[in-house]
C-alpha positions, 0 to 999 in steps of 0.5 A, spaced: 127 254 401 127 261 403 123 261 407 128 256 412 135 259 411 131 266 413 128 262 419 135 259 420 139 265 420 133 269 425 134 261 431 142 263 430 141 270 431 138 269 437 143 264 439 148 270 437 145 274 443 144 270 448 151 268 447 153 275 447 148 277 453 150 269 458 156 272 456 156 279 459 150 275 465 158 271 467 163 277 466 158 282 471 157 276 475 164 274 476 165 281 478 160 283 483 164 276 486 170 280 486 167 285 488 165 281 494 169 278 494 174 284 495 169 288 501 168 282 505 178 281 506 177 289 505 172 289 512 176 283 514 182 287 514 179 293 517 177 289 522 185 285 523 187 293 525 181 295 530 181 288 534 189 290 533 190 296 535 185 295 542 189 288 543 196 295 545 191 300 547 188 293 552 196 291 554 199 298 554 194 300 559 195 294 563 203 295 564 205 298 571 209 304 567 206 311 564 207 309 556 206 316 553 205 317 544 207 322 540 208 324 533 213 326 528 211 334 529 210 332 537 202 332 537 201 326 544 197 321 541 196 317 547 197 316 554 196 310 558 193 309 565 200 309 569 201 317 565 195 320 565 195 323 572 199 327 571 196 332 565 193 336 570 198 334 576 200 340 581 206 341 584 212 336 585 207 331 579 208 337 574 216 335 575 214 329 572 209 333 566 215 337 564 219 332 565 216 328 559 215 334 554 222 335 554 224 328 554 219 327 547 221 334 544 229 330 544 227 324 542 222 327 536 229 328 534 232 323 535 235 322 540 233 317 547 234 321 553 233 320 560 232 325 568 231 323 574 226 326 578 225 326 584 219 328 587 220 329 596 211 328 598 209 325 603 210 320 599 216 321 597 218 318 590 224 317 586 220 316 578 225 315 572 223 318 565 225 317 558 225 317 552 226 314 546 225 315 538 220 312 533 224 311 527 224 304 521 227 303 515 229 312 515 222 313 517 219 318 522 213 315 524 215 320 533 217 318 539 215 316 546 216 316 553 217 312 559 215 313 566 217 308 572 216 308 579 223 306 582 221 307 590 221 301 590 227 298 588 231 303 589 229 304 597 231 295 596 237 298 593 238 302 599 237 296 605 241 291 602 247 296 602 244 298 609 244 290 611 251 289 609 254 295 612 251 294 618 252 286 618 260 288 617 260 293 623 256 289 629 260 282 626 266 285 626 266 288 634 265 281 637 271 277 632 275 284 633 274 282 641 276 276 639 282 275 637 285 281 640 283 275 647 284 270 645 292 274 642 293 277 649 290 269 653 297 268 649 302 270 653 300 271 660 302 268 665 296 271 670 291 266 673 286 271 675 286 275 669 287 269 664 281 267 668 277 274 667 280 273 659 277 267 659 270 270 661 270 275 656 272 272 650 266 268 652 261 272 653 265 275 646 263 268 642 255 269 646 255 275 642 256 273 636 253 266 637 247 271 639 247 275 632 248 269 628 241 267 631 238 271 630 240 272 624 238 266 621 231 268 626 229 273 621 231 270 614 226 263 616 222 269 618 222 274 613 222 268 608 216 264 611 219 258 611 216 252 614 211 255 617 204 251 619 199 254 622 195 250 628 191 253 634 196 255 640 194 258 646 197 265 648 197 262 655 203 258 653 206 261 648 208 267 653 210 262 658 214 258 654 218 265 652 219 267 659 223 260 661 227 264 656 228 271 657 228 269 665 237 268 668 237 274 662 232 279 667 234 274 674 242 277 670 239 284 671 235 284 676 229 285 673 222 282 675 217 280 670 209 281 672 204 276 667 195 278 669 192 274 664 186 272 663 182 266 666 180 263 660 186 261 655 186 264 648 187 260 641 190 264 635 192 261 630 198 263 629 206 258 626 208 257 635 215 258 634 214 265 630 210 267 635 214 265 641 221 268 638 216 274 637 214 274 645 220 273 647 223 279 643 219 283 646 220 281 653 228 281 652 228 288 648 224 291 656 228 286 661 234 290 656 232 297 658 231 297 664 234 298 670 235 293 677 227 292 680 224 296 674 218 291 673 215 290 665 209 288 666 206 282 660 198 283 660 193 280 654 187 280 652 181 279 647 179 286 643 173 285 639 176 278 634 183 280 636 188 277 641 192 282 644 198 281 648 202 287 650 209 287 654 210 293 658 216 296 660 218 301 665 225 302 661 228 308 658 223 310 653 223 311 646 223 319 643 217 320 638 223 322 632 225 314 634 218 311 634 216 310 626 224 307 625 225 301 631 222 296 627 227 295 621 233 291 622 239 294 625 235 301 627 239 302 634 235 308 639 241 309 642 247 306 640 251 307 645 249 303 650 249 298 645 256 294 648 253 294 656 247 292 653 247 288 647 244 286 642 244 288 634 236 291 633 233 285 629 230 284 636 224 289 634 224 286 626 224 278 628 217 281 632 215 286 626 215 280 621 212 274 625 206 280 626 205 281 619 207 274 616 199 272 622 195 278 619 197 283 625 201 288 627 205 291 633 204 297 636 208 301 640 207 308 646 213 310 649 216 317 652 222 318 653 224 318 660 217 314 661 217 306 660 215 302 653 209 299 651 209 294 646 202 291 643 202 285 639 195 283 636 193 278 633 187 273 630 184 268 636 183 263 632 179 256 634 179 254 642 185 248 642 
């Protein structure tokens, strides 16, 4: 009996020890599992932070705006690629880095500041630098500076202002003339004078119509509206343009000579646009030529380009004007405008046609010796 009790006690002790050991093992397994889970969660969180930082950095690197981030002490922590060139810049561009440093220092104090920096180049640039404090829930996280290149927006804004001013001036001149002539014509009783005034009214009306036609044509070409490309015979284009310009040339007694190759040349182009470009080159040459001064049209193949050259023996273009003659409304000599007509849109049309077709237009001119304009387009398949 005693032996039995001893055995039972021993067994009970073993069971108790085993239960305690199992409980401790179970606690260890649970704790280890929790530790591993916590480590995995921490690794995931750390990985997500790194991933978020990488995504943020790549996003900042991708934008075309300079970004400079500084800590609360003003120490720069990050620059994106757009802002990097200014750190070691010399001459004018060093002004940008100086502006960034000064504005960041002010932004750290809690102020939003901005400054426009002019760089006279070349090329000429206008940069807009702004800085903002980085604060959240009363805590200071530093500051950020932004660098924007506003050169092109300013240029476009200036072009829009010039366009409105120029078109207002150009339309006001014939409209004012028409109003004055009509008022004079109403009370005129002399048939000869009335006939002369009526002819002037007609001339001003034609001039106004030409201005509107040029504006509409330029608008269509600038937007490349309804542009249909197909193999186009350059000889046919020149023939169409000559037919359009002939009345002006005959009136001014300016002869036009052509020098075309025996083999017809073909380009892949919008025929209407190309005819408009060649016509404007011819009209420009005729209007700036005196009577009996020859205008010559030459077509040739140069490498993989077809070149249409229109040369004249007219007044020529001073060198200082040659870079601007393809701008809308630009006039080399406005004193000649009333006698020769035109408002400075013809060469702008030529430039846009060349750009639309992946070509170029060049000018060679000397004052008093005439001018030569060359329209170059890639050769196309034979029609």
